[in-house]
C-alpha positions as CSV (number, residue, x, y, z in Angstrom):
1,M,8.9,-45.0,-7.9
2,K,7.4,-46.6,-4.9
3,G,10.7,-48.1,-4.0
4,A,12.4,-44.7,-4.2
5,A,9.8,-42.7,-2.4
6,I,9.9,-42.3,1.4
7,N,6.8,-42.8,3.4
8,A,6.2,-39.8,5.6
9,R,4.9,-41.8,8.5
10,R,8.1,-43.7,8.9
11,I,9.9,-40.4,9.6
12,G,9.6,-38.5,12.8
13,G,8.1,-35.5,11.1
14,V,7.6,-34.0,7.7
15,L,10.5,-31.5,8.2
16,Q,12.9,-34.5,8.3
17,I,11.8,-35.4,4.9
18,L,12.5,-32.0,3.6
19,A,15.9,-31.9,5.3
20,R,16.9,-35.1,3.6
21,G,16.0,-33.6,0.2
22,V,14.3,-36.7,-1.0
23,S,11.8,-36.2,-3.8
24,L,8.4,-37.7,-3.3
25,A,7.8,-37.5,-7.1
26,V,10.0,-37.8,-10.1
27,M,8.6,-34.9,-12.2
28,S,9.4,-36.3,-15.6
29,G,7.8,-39.6,-14.9
30,F,4.8,-38.3,-13.1
31,M,2.2,-39.1,-15.7
32,G,3.6,-42.4,-16.7
33,A,4.6,-43.8,-13.3
34,G,1.5,-43.0,-11.3
35,W,0.9,-40.9,-8.3
36,A,3.7,-40.4,-5.8
37,D,3.4,-40.7,-2.0
38,V,1.6,-37.8,-0.5
39,L,2.6,-35.7,2.5
40,P,-0.4,-35.8,5.0
41,R,0.1,-32.1,5.7
42,L,2.4,-29.2,4.9
43,P,5.6,-28.7,7.0
44,G,6.2,-25.8,9.3
45,L,9.1,-24.0,7.7
46,A,9.1,-20.7,9.7
47,L,9.0,-18.6,6.6
48,Q,9.0,-14.8,6.7
49,A,5.4,-13.8,7.6
50,D,5.9,-10.3,6.1
51,Q,7.1,-11.6,2.7
52,V,4.1,-13.6,1.4
53,T,2.9,-12.9,-2.1
54,V,0.5,-14.4,-4.6
55,S,0.1,-14.5,-8.4
56,G,-2.2,-16.2,-10.9
57,L,-3.3,-16.4,-14.5
58,S,-7.0,-15.9,-15.6
59,S,-9.2,-17.4,-12.9
60,G,-6.0,-17.7,-10.9
61,A,-5.5,-14.0,-11.4
62,Y,-9.0,-13.3,-10.1
63,M,-8.2,-15.5,-7.1
64,A,-4.8,-13.8,-6.5
65,G,-6.5,-10.4,-6.7
66,Q,-9.4,-11.2,-4.3
67,F,-7.1,-13.2,-2.0
68,G,-4.6,-10.3,-1.9
69,I,-7.4,-7.9,-0.9
70,A,-9.3,-10.1,1.5
71,Y,-6.1,-11.0,3.4
72,S,-4.2,-7.8,2.7
73,A,-2.8,-7.7,6.3
74,S,-1.0,-11.0,5.7
75,L,0.4,-10.3,2.3
76,S,3.0,-7.9,0.7
77,G,1.9,-8.1,-2.9
78,A,0.1,-9.7,-5.8
79,A,0.5,-10.3,-9.5
80,V,-2.7,-10.4,-11.6
81,L,-2.0,-11.8,-15.1
82,A,-5.0,-11.5,-17.5
83,G,-7.5,-10.9,-14.7
84,G,-10.0,-8.2,-13.5
85,P,-10.8,-6.4,-10.3
86,Y,-12.1,-7.6,-7.0
87,G,-15.8,-8.7,-7.1
88,C,-16.0,-8.4,-10.9
89,S,-18.6,-11.1,-11.4
90,R,-21.0,-9.7,-8.7
91,G,-21.9,-13.3,-7.7
92,A,-23.4,-14.2,-11.1
93,V,-22.0,-16.9,-13.4
94,S,-23.4,-15.1,-16.5
95,T,-21.4,-12.0,-15.6
96,A,-18.3,-14.0,-14.9
97,M,-18.5,-15.7,-18.3
98,L,-19.7,-12.8,-20.4
99,S,-18.3,-9.6,-18.8
100,C,-15.3,-10.6,-16.7
101,S,-14.2,-13.1,-19.3
102,C,-15.3,-14.6,-22.6
103,P,-15.1,-18.3,-23.3
104,A,-12.7,-19.1,-26.2
105,E,-14.6,-22.3,-27.4
106,K,-17.4,-21.9,-29.9
107,N,-19.3,-24.8,-28.4
108,F,-19.3,-23.3,-25.0
109,M,-20.3,-19.9,-26.4
110,L,-23.2,-21.7,-28.1
111,S,-24.4,-23.2,-24.9
112,L,-24.2,-19.8,-23.2
113,A,-26.2,-18.3,-25.9
114,Q,-28.9,-21.0,-25.5
115,A,-29.0,-20.6,-21.8
116,F,-29.0,-16.8,-21.9
117,P,-30.7,-15.7,-25.2
118,G,-29.6,-12.3,-26.5
119,L,-26.4,-12.2,-24.4
120,G,-22.9,-11.9,-25.7
121,C,-19.5,-11.0,-24.3
122,T,-19.3,-7.3,-23.3
123,A,-16.3,-5.5,-21.8
124,F,-17.2,-2.3,-19.9
125,S,-15.0,0.6,-19.2
126,P,-12.5,0.4,-16.3
127,Q,-14.6,3.1,-14.5
128,V,-17.7,0.9,-14.6
129,Y,-15.9,-2.1,-13.3
130,G,-14.4,0.1,-10.7
131,I,-17.9,1.0,-9.5
132,F,-18.8,-2.7,-9.2
133,S,-15.6,-3.4,-7.3
134,A,-16.1,-0.4,-4.9
135,R,-19.6,-1.7,-4.1
136,A,-18.3,-5.2,-3.4
137,L,-15.5,-3.9,-1.2
138,K,-18.0,-1.8,0.8
139,G,-20.5,-4.7,1.1
140,N,-17.8,-7.0,2.4
141,Q,-16.4,-4.7,5.0
142,G,-15.9,-6.7,8.2
143,T,-15.4,-9.9,6.3
144,I,-12.0,-8.9,4.7
145,D,-9.0,-7.0,6.1
146,D,-8.8,-3.3,6.2
147,I,-8.4,-2.1,2.6
148,G,-5.8,0.4,3.8
149,N,-3.2,-2.4,4.0
150,L,-2.9,-2.2,0.2
151,R,-0.8,1.0,0.5
152,R,2.2,-1.1,1.3
153,H,1.6,-3.8,-1.4
154,R,3.5,-4.2,-4.6
155,I,1.3,-5.0,-7.6
156,Y,2.3,-6.6,-11.0
157,L,-0.3,-6.6,-13.8
158,M,-0.2,-8.2,-17.2
159,S,-2.4,-8.0,-20.3
160,G,-2.2,-9.4,-23.8
161,G,-3.1,-7.6,-27.0
162,Q,-4.4,-10.9,-28.6
163,D,-6.2,-12.0,-25.5
164,H,-9.9,-12.3,-26.4
165,V,-10.7,-14.2,-23.2
166,V,-9.9,-11.4,-20.6
167,D,-10.1,-8.0,-22.2
168,R,-7.4,-5.5,-21.5
169,Q,-10.1,-3.2,-20.1
170,L,-10.4,-5.7,-17.2
171,V,-6.7,-5.5,-16.3
172,S,-7.0,-1.7,-16.5
173,A,-9.9,-1.9,-14.1
174,A,-7.9,-3.9,-11.7
175,E,-5.1,-1.2,-11.9
176,L,-7.7,1.5,-11.3
177,V,-9.0,-0.2,-8.2
178,Y,-5.6,-0.6,-6.7
179,R,-4.7,3.1,-7.4
180,E,-8.0,4.3,-6.0
181,H,-7.5,2.3,-2.8
182,G,-4.1,3.7,-2.0
183,V,-1.4,1.7,-3.8
184,P,1.2,4.3,-5.0
185,Q,1.8,4.4,-8.7
186,G,5.5,3.6,-8.1
187,Q,4.4,0.2,-6.6
188,I,2.4,-0.9,-9.6
189,H,3.9,-2.4,-12.7
190,R,1.8,-2.9,-15.8
191,E,3.1,-5.2,-18.5
192,D,1.1,-5.0,-21.8
193,L,2.2,-7.6,-24.4
194,P,0.7,-6.6,-27.8
195,D,1.2,-10.0,-29.3
196,A,0.2,-12.2,-26.4
197,G,-2.9,-14.4,-26.3
198,H,-4.6,-15.7,-23.2
199,A,-1.7,-17.6,-21.6
200,F,1.2,-17.5,-19.2
201,P,4.3,-16.2,-21.1
202,S,7.3,-18.3,-20.3
203,L,10.7,-18.9,-21.8
204,Q,10.2,-22.6,-21.3
205,A,7.2,-22.7,-23.6
206,T,7.0,-23.7,-27.2
207,A,3.5,-22.5,-28.2
208,A,3.3,-19.3,-30.3
209,C,2.8,-16.1,-28.3
210,G,-0.6,-15.2,-29.8
211,V,-2.4,-18.5,-29.5
212,T,-5.1,-19.3,-26.9
213,R,-5.1,-23.0,-26.3
214,S,-3.9,-25.6,-23.9
215,P,-1.5,-25.7,-22.1
216,F,-2.0,-21.9,-22.0
217,I,1.8,-21.3,-21.6
218,N,3.2,-19.4,-24.5
219,Q,6.6,-18.3,-25.8
220,C,6.6,-14.5,-26.0
221,Q,10.3,-14.1,-25.3
222,V,9.3,-12.8,-21.9
223,D,10.1,-14.4,-18.6
224,T,6.9,-13.5,-16.7
225,A,7.5,-15.6,-13.6
226,G,10.9,-14.0,-13.1
227,D,9.7,-10.5,-13.9
228,L,6.8,-10.7,-11.4
229,L,8.9,-12.3,-8.6
230,K,11.6,-9.6,-9.1
231,W,8.9,-6.9,-8.9
232,L,7.3,-8.4,-5.8
233,Y,10.7,-8.9,-4.1
234,P,12.8,-5.9,-5.1
235,D,15.9,-7.4,-3.5
236,M,15.9,-10.0,-6.3
237,A,16.8,-7.4,-9.0
238,A,20.3,-8.7,-9.5
239,V,19.4,-12.4,-8.9
240,V,20.3,-14.9,-11.7
241,P,17.9,-17.9,-12.0
242,G,19.2,-21.2,-10.7
243,A,18.8,-24.8,-11.8
244,V,15.6,-26.4,-10.8
245,D,16.0,-29.1,-8.1
246,H,13.8,-32.0,-9.1
247,G,14.1,-33.3,-5.6
248,A,12.4,-30.2,-4.3
249,F,8.8,-31.0,-5.4
250,Y,6.4,-32.3,-2.8
251,Q,2.9,-33.5,-3.3
252,F,0.7,-32.8,-0.2
253,S,-2.9,-33.5,0.8
254,Q,-5.2,-30.6,0.6
255,R,-8.1,-32.3,2.4
256,V,-7.0,-31.3,5.9
257,Y,-7.2,-27.6,4.8
258,A,-10.4,-27.9,2.8
259,G,-12.6,-28.8,5.8
260,S,-16.1,-30.2,5.3
261,G,-18.4,-29.4,2.5
262,F,-17.8,-28.7,-1.2
263,T,-14.7,-26.6,-2.0
264,G,-13.8,-27.5,-5.5
265,L,-10.3,-28.2,-4.4
266,D,-8.4,-31.2,-5.7
267,N,-7.3,-33.9,-3.3
268,T,-3.6,-32.8,-3.5
269,G,-1.5,-29.8,-4.2
270,W,2.2,-29.2,-4.8
271,L,5.0,-27.4,-3.1
272,Y,8.5,-26.4,-4.3
273,V,11.1,-26.1,-1.5
274,P,14.5,-24.8,-2.6
275,K,17.6,-26.4,-1.1
276,A,18.3,-23.3,1.0
277,C,14.8,-23.4,2.5
278,K,14.6,-27.0,3.7
279,E,15.6,-26.1,7.2
280,A,13.2,-24.1,9.4
281,G,14.4,-20.6,10.2
282,S,16.4,-20.2,6.9
283,G,14.7,-16.8,6.3
284,C,13.0,-17.9,3.1
285,R,9.8,-16.3,1.6
286,L,6.6,-17.7,0.4
287,H,4.8,-17.2,-3.0
288,V,1.5,-18.8,-3.9
289,A,0.9,-19.5,-7.6
290,F,-2.7,-20.0,-8.8
291,H,-3.1,-21.9,-12.0
292,G,-5.7,-20.8,-14.6
293,C,-8.8,-22.6,-15.9
294,E,-8.0,-25.9,-17.5
295,Q,-4.5,-25.9,-15.9
296,G,-5.2,-28.0,-12.8
297,Q,-3.3,-31.3,-12.6
298,S,-6.6,-33.4,-12.9
299,F,-8.2,-31.5,-15.8
300,K,-8.7,-33.7,-18.8
301,V,-7.6,-31.9,-21.9
302,D,-10.0,-32.7,-24.8
303,G,-11.7,-35.1,-22.3
304,R,-8.8,-37.5,-22.5
305,R,-5.3,-37.0,-21.0
306,R,-4.8,-35.2,-17.7
307,Y,-3.1,-31.8,-17.8
308,G,-0.7,-32.9,-15.1
309,L,2.1,-30.7,-13.9
310,Q,2.6,-28.6,-17.0
311,F,1.9,-25.3,-15.2
312,I,4.0,-26.3,-12.2
313,Q,6.9,-27.3,-14.4
314,A,6.8,-24.8,-17.4
315,A,5.5,-21.5,-16.0
316,G,9.0,-20.7,-14.8
317,Y,8.7,-20.0,-11.1
318,N,10.9,-22.7,-9.8
319,R,14.3,-21.7,-11.2
320,W,13.8,-18.2,-9.8
321,A,12.5,-19.6,-6.5
322,E,15.7,-21.7,-6.2
323,A,17.9,-18.6,-6.6
324,G,15.8,-16.2,-4.6
325,R,15.1,-18.4,-1.6
326,I,11.4,-18.6,-2.2
327,V,9.1,-21.5,-1.4
328,V,6.3,-21.8,-4.0
329,L,2.9,-23.2,-3.1
330,Y,0.8,-24.6,-6.0
331,P,-2.7,-25.2,-4.7
332,Q,-5.0,-27.1,-7.1
333,V,-8.7,-27.1,-8.0
334,K,-10.5,-29.6,-10.2
335,D,-13.5,-29.4,-12.5
336,S,-17.0,-30.2,-11.5
337,T,-20.3,-30.4,-13.5
338,Q,-22.7,-31.2,-10.7
339,G,-24.5,-27.9,-11.2
340,N,-25.5,-26.1,-14.4
341,L,-25.6,-22.6,-15.9
342,Y,-29.0,-22.0,-14.2
343,E,-28.0,-23.4,-10.9
344,P,-24.2,-22.8,-10.7
345,Y,-23.5,-24.3,-7.3
346,R,-20.7,-26.8,-8.0
347,F,-20.7,-25.9,-11.7
348,N,-17.1,-25.5,-12.7
349,P,-16.5,-27.5,-15.9
350,K,-13.2,-25.8,-16.8
351,G,-11.6,-26.3,-13.4
352,C,-11.4,-22.6,-12.6
353,W,-10.8,-20.9,-9.3
354,D,-14.0,-19.5,-7.8
355,F,-14.5,-15.9,-8.8
356,W,-18.3,-16.1,-9.2
357,G,-19.6,-18.2,-6.3
358,Y,-19.8,-21.9,-7.4
359,T,-18.5,-23.1,-4.0
360,E,-21.6,-21.8,-2.2
361,K,-25.3,-21.8,-2.8
362,Y,-26.2,-19.3,-5.4
363,A,-28.4,-17.4,-3.0
364,A,-25.4,-16.8,-0.8
365,N,-23.9,-14.4,-3.3
366,S,-24.9,-10.9,-4.2
367,A,-23.7,-8.1,-6.4
368,T,-22.7,-5.8,-3.5
369,A,-21.4,-8.4,-1.0
370,P,-20.1,-11.5,-2.9
371,H,-19.3,-14.3,-0.5
372,F,-16.7,-15.9,-2.7
373,A,-14.4,-12.9,-2.2
374,R,-14.6,-13.0,1.6
375,Q,-12.1,-14.6,3.9
376,S,-14.7,-17.2,4.9
377,A,-15.2,-18.5,1.3
378,P,-14.1,-22.2,1.1
379,Q,-11.2,-21.8,-1.3
380,M,-10.0,-18.6,0.3
381,R,-10.1,-20.1,3.8
382,A,-8.3,-23.2,2.7
383,V,-5.4,-21.5,1.0
384,K,-4.9,-19.2,4.0
385,A,-4.7,-22.3,6.2
386,M,-2.0,-23.7,3.8
387,I,0.0,-20.5,4.1
388,D,-0.3,-20.4,7.9
389,A,0.9,-24.0,8.1
390,L,4.1,-23.1,6.1
391,L,4.7,-20.0,8.2
392,Q,4.6,-22.0,11.5
393,R,7.7,-23.3,13.2
394,P,8.0,-27.2,13.2
């Protein structure tokens, strides 16, 4: 692989690498052959600034939702798959784990019960969650974009009838919040899959639809990636998915976007650049796909093997991106156990995106003004910097 990969520093710019269409990683051999060469930074592709959308599963859904609201002026839509409303956790890890989600593992539930005696998972009504979200939005005024920007967004929501991790009430609460803040009903699509567990439904999956286990990508006879992209980009209604170009995957360093301090971000992320988008000014769009908990490339499944690129390969985005002229950004977070349930700063054992405040001191978060959901939050700021880099001209 080293002999086939091209060192970015030998080329007079990252864009030339993309133009040549040379893969920096052979996807099928990623886990066995070792890490590929890494782009030192993302290329400027002059993508359409008014056609940026986000999506995510589980913690990635929470991230997509809060990112879409915090940076609403810079986005045109969001897909929230098995996730709840903005500011759901109110800055408390116990709320995040017991009211905004419910851990699937019995051992983890036991540790929660020991840490918080008498507590169990509880799903409130959408109206109650809506009140929590409204308070968070009000408390964060001035640190996020004008909420009125949501009126032009397109929203895709998904819930599963067999999902016992994120209750359907939470997805309903997210829908309620979008409607109450100006998103027209005709711009909201709700997909409710009665047989689906807590996972990303994909035609490329083999796991049964109702299970909730790694890799959290299930076969429900539904092409969720294609459905959400076609909803977010209506001009794709008649698009037929193309063949995935395995020379279109690029690994890049996330360090330059993370800045100093703890962010929870992995060292590298991934980018899919369709053939039609490898030249700046090609008029392509940008979609950001946030993985869920336990789906980051570095997460060790059962404490042994790395999860790797299963989400990036099998969720199903890339074949639609190829046909629809969409660059897909796959930012990555990694797990951390430096904190604990009592002091959750840096406590992220499942490799989730930050929707409760583990990237900042616990005291920095509050129920009415959660810092993790502001533009200035470490992960939010870093992903926005990645987006801005791709929108720039080379």
